[in-house]
C-alpha positions as CSV (number, residue, x, y, z in Angstrom):
1,X,5.9,-31.9,16.3
2,X,3.2,-30.2,18.2
3,X,1.2,-27.4,16.6
4,X,2.6,-24.7,18.9
5,X,6.1,-25.9,18.1
6,X,5.4,-25.8,14.4
7,X,4.2,-22.2,14.7
8,X,7.2,-21.1,16.7
9,X,9.5,-22.6,14.0
10,X,7.5,-20.9,11.3
11,X,7.6,-17.6,13.1
12,X,11.4,-17.7,13.5
13,X,11.7,-18.5,9.8
14,X,9.5,-15.6,9.0
15,X,11.5,-13.2,11.3
16,X,14.8,-14.4,9.7
17,X,13.4,-13.9,6.2
18,X,12.0,-10.3,7.1
19,X,15.4,-9.3,8.4
20,X,17.1,-10.6,5.2
21,X,14.6,-8.8,3.0
22,X,15.2,-5.5,4.8
23,X,18.9,-5.8,4.3
24,X,18.8,-6.6,0.6
25,X,16.5,-3.7,-0.4
26,X,18.3,-2.2,-3.5
27,X,18.5,1.2,-5.0
28,X,16.1,0.0,-7.6
29,X,13.6,-0.9,-4.8
30,X,14.0,2.8,-3.5
31,X,13.4,4.1,-7.0
32,X,10.4,1.9,-7.4
33,X,8.9,3.0,-4.1
34,X,9.4,6.8,-4.9
35,X,7.8,6.6,-8.4
36,X,5.0,4.4,-7.1
37,X,4.2,6.9,-4.4
38,X,4.0,9.7,-7.1
39,X,1.6,7.6,-9.2
40,X,-0.6,6.8,-6.2
41,X,-0.6,10.4,-5.0
42,X,-1.6,11.4,-8.7
43,X,1.5,13.7,-8.9
44,X,2.1,11.5,-12.0
45,X,-1.5,11.6,-13.3
46,X,-3.1,8.9,-15.5
47,X,-2.2,9.4,-19.2
48,X,0.8,11.6,-18.4
49,X,4.1,11.2,-20.2
50,X,7.0,10.5,-17.8
51,X,10.0,12.7,-18.4
52,X,12.6,9.9,-18.0
53,X,15.6,12.2,-18.3
54,X,14.5,14.5,-15.5
55,X,13.8,11.5,-13.0
56,X,17.4,10.9,-11.9
57,X,17.8,14.6,-10.6
58,X,14.2,14.7,-9.3
59,X,14.7,11.5,-7.3
60,X,18.4,11.8,-6.5
61,X,19.1,8.3,-7.9
62,X,21.0,6.9,-10.9
63,X,19.6,6.1,-14.4
64,X,20.0,2.4,-14.1
65,X,17.9,1.8,-10.9
66,X,15.3,4.2,-12.3
67,X,15.2,2.3,-15.6
68,X,14.8,-1.0,-13.5
69,X,12.0,0.5,-11.5
70,X,10.1,1.8,-14.6
71,X,10.2,-1.7,-16.1
72,X,8.7,-3.1,-12.9
73,X,6.0,-0.6,-13.0
74,X,5.2,-1.4,-16.6
75,X,4.9,-5.1,-15.5
76,X,2.6,-4.0,-12.7
77,X,0.3,-2.3,-15.2
78,X,0.7,1.2,-13.7
79,X,2.9,2.4,-16.6
80,X,2.8,1.6,-20.2
81,X,5.3,2.0,-23.0
82,X,4.1,3.5,-26.2
83,X,6.2,3.0,-29.3
84,X,8.2,6.0,-30.4
85,X,6.5,8.1,-27.7
86,X,8.0,6.9,-24.4
87,X,6.5,5.7,-21.0
88,X,3.2,6.9,-19.8
89,X,1.2,6.5,-16.7
90,X,-1.6,4.1,-17.8
91,X,-5.1,5.5,-18.2
92,X,-7.7,4.5,-15.7
93,X,-10.3,2.8,-17.8
94,X,-13.7,1.3,-16.9
95,X,-12.4,-2.0,-18.1
96,X,-9.3,-1.8,-15.8
97,X,-11.6,-1.0,-12.9
98,X,-13.9,-4.1,-13.7
99,X,-11.0,-6.3,-14.3
100,X,-9.2,-5.3,-11.0
101,X,-12.4,-6.0,-8.9
102,X,-12.9,-9.3,-10.7
103,X,-9.4,-10.4,-9.8
104,X,-9.8,-9.2,-6.3
105,X,-13.0,-11.2,-5.9
106,X,-11.4,-14.3,-7.3
107,X,-8.1,-14.1,-5.3
108,X,-8.7,-12.1,-2.1
109,X,-11.7,-14.2,-0.9
110,X,-9.5,-17.3,-1.1
111,X,-6.6,-15.6,0.5
112,X,-8.7,-14.5,3.5
113,X,-10.1,-18.0,3.9
114,X,-6.7,-19.7,3.7
115,X,-5.2,-17.1,6.0
116,X,-7.7,-17.8,8.7
117,X,-7.0,-21.5,8.4
118,X,-3.2,-21.4,8.2
119,X,-1.9,-18.3,10.0
120,X,0.6,-18.5,12.7
121,X,0.3,-16.7,16.1
122,X,2.9,-14.2,14.9
123,X,0.9,-13.4,11.8
124,X,-2.3,-13.1,13.7
125,X,-0.6,-10.7,16.1
126,X,0.9,-8.7,13.3
127,X,-2.5,-8.2,11.7
128,X,-3.9,-7.0,15.0
129,X,-1.1,-4.6,15.5
130,X,-1.4,-3.2,12.0
131,X,-5.1,-2.7,12.5
132,X,-4.6,-0.8,15.8
133,X,-1.9,1.4,14.1
134,X,-4.4,2.0,11.2
135,X,-7.0,3.3,13.6
136,X,-4.6,5.7,15.1
137,X,-4.1,7.5,11.7
138,X,-6.3,10.1,10.0
139,X,-7.7,8.4,7.0
140,X,-8.1,11.8,5.3
141,X,-4.2,11.8,5.0
142,X,-3.9,8.6,2.9
143,X,-0.1,8.6,2.5
144,X,0.8,9.7,6.0
145,X,1.2,6.0,6.9
146,X,-2.2,4.7,5.9
147,X,-1.3,3.3,2.5
148,X,2.0,1.6,3.5
149,X,0.3,0.1,6.6
150,X,-2.6,-1.2,4.5
151,X,-0.1,-2.8,2.1
152,X,1.8,-4.5,4.9
153,X,-1.6,-5.8,6.2
154,X,-2.6,-7.5,3.0
155,X,0.9,-8.7,2.3
156,X,1.0,-10.3,5.8
157,X,-2.5,-11.9,5.1
158,X,-1.1,-13.3,1.8
159,X,1.9,-14.7,3.6
160,X,-0.3,-16.4,6.1
161,X,-1.7,-18.6,3.4
162,X,1.7,-20.3,2.8
163,X,1.4,-19.8,-0.9
164,X,4.2,-17.8,-2.4
165,X,2.3,-17.0,-5.5
166,X,-0.3,-15.0,-3.4
167,X,2.6,-13.2,-1.7
168,X,3.8,-12.0,-5.2
169,X,0.3,-11.0,-6.5
170,X,-1.2,-9.2,-3.5
171,X,1.1,-6.0,-3.3
172,X,0.5,-5.4,-7.0
173,X,-3.2,-5.8,-6.8
174,X,-3.2,-3.5,-3.7
175,X,-1.4,-0.8,-5.5
176,X,-3.8,-0.9,-8.3
177,X,-6.8,-0.7,-5.9
178,X,-5.3,2.2,-4.0
179,X,-4.5,4.0,-7.3
180,X,-8.2,3.6,-8.3
181,X,-9.4,4.8,-4.9
182,X,-6.9,7.8,-4.9
183,X,-8.2,8.8,-8.3
184,X,-11.9,8.6,-7.3
185,X,-11.3,10.2,-4.0
186,X,-9.4,13.1,-5.6
187,X,-12.1,13.7,-8.2
188,X,-15.1,13.5,-5.8
189,X,-13.7,14.1,-2.3
190,X,-14.6,10.6,-1.3
191,X,-11.2,9.5,-0.1
192,X,-12.1,9.6,3.7
193,X,-15.2,7.5,3.1
194,X,-13.2,5.0,0.8
195,X,-10.4,4.7,3.3
196,X,-12.9,4.3,6.2
197,X,-14.4,1.3,4.4
198,X,-11.0,-0.2,3.8
199,X,-10.0,0.3,7.5
200,X,-13.2,-1.3,8.6
201,X,-12.5,-4.3,6.4
202,X,-9.1,-4.7,7.9
203,X,-10.6,-4.8,11.4
204,X,-13.0,-7.4,10.4
205,X,-10.3,-9.5,8.7
206,X,-8.0,-9.3,11.7
207,X,-10.7,-10.5,14.1
208,X,-11.8,-13.3,11.8
209,X,-8.3,-14.5,11.0
210,X,-7.2,-14.4,14.7
211,X,-10.3,-16.6,15.6
212,X,-9.6,-19.0,12.6
213,X,-13.1,-18.1,11.2
214,X,-12.4,-18.7,7.5
215,X,-16.1,-18.3,6.4
216,X,-16.3,-14.8,8.2
217,X,-13.0,-13.7,6.6
218,X,-14.1,-14.6,3.1
219,X,-17.5,-13.0,3.7
220,X,-15.9,-9.7,4.9
221,X,-13.8,-9.5,1.7
222,X,-16.8,-10.3,-0.6
223,X,-19.0,-7.6,1.1
224,X,-16.3,-5.0,0.8
225,X,-15.5,-5.7,-2.8
226,X,-19.2,-5.7,-3.8
227,X,-19.8,-2.3,-2.0
228,X,-16.6,-0.7,-3.4
229,X,-17.5,-1.8,-6.9
230,X,-20.9,-0.3,-6.5
231,X,-19.4,2.9,-5.1
232,X,-16.8,3.4,-7.7
233,X,-18.6,2.2,-10.7
234,X,-21.2,5.1,-10.9
235,X,-22.2,6.0,-14.4
236,X,-23.2,9.6,-13.2
237,X,-19.6,10.4,-12.3
238,X,-18.0,9.7,-15.6
239,X,-14.7,9.4,-14.1
240,X,-13.4,6.5,-16.0
241,X,-11.8,6.8,-19.5
242,X,-13.7,4.9,-22.2
243,X,-11.6,1.9,-22.9
244,X,-12.2,2.3,-26.7
245,X,-11.0,5.9,-26.7
């Protein structure tokens, strides 16, 4: 089978899978998205207790899907269950920050490299389209399309690797990264700068992946993570909770 034919078959399979995924979104998925948005917007702030009994009325959903969503968010590391006390939004600690960037460095550089080598034409086009849409948005309004588009970008990049495990990990890692950025941006008014850096990264990645330049894609991720880590881990800000506290 020719390469072009292989890509067309892969693209058809991806399109069919995406359509099936859209049809099978559950009420639990809706609850997950709504609670996740509240965490990322800091409407549910780090360290806060969730009033579980109030969530069904607040979200307009039943207790069972909300309970399922909360369990997923505990598994994602955004919520934590404390014995005899309830479910809390996790604290943003310095250790969590460092661990997140260590994981991003280990995983996302490899994902970028593989995406550049394995992507289909459809996936390359999708990354270009998402980048164009991102540049039309105001980065000072992070949840007015910016965060969901960014999540779709990195999820598409992970799918381009052909590795299903990366596809599972990347959205969770993205959510944690945005949570950290949102907290730092809210505290210091840095969100437009942080979002601008992320948007510039997506532009570099889109270009490198579309040209099959694996080394450039990997280097773009490495530079971004190093800069973000330096920008966010600033001892003078004293933003991050002491992990031993």
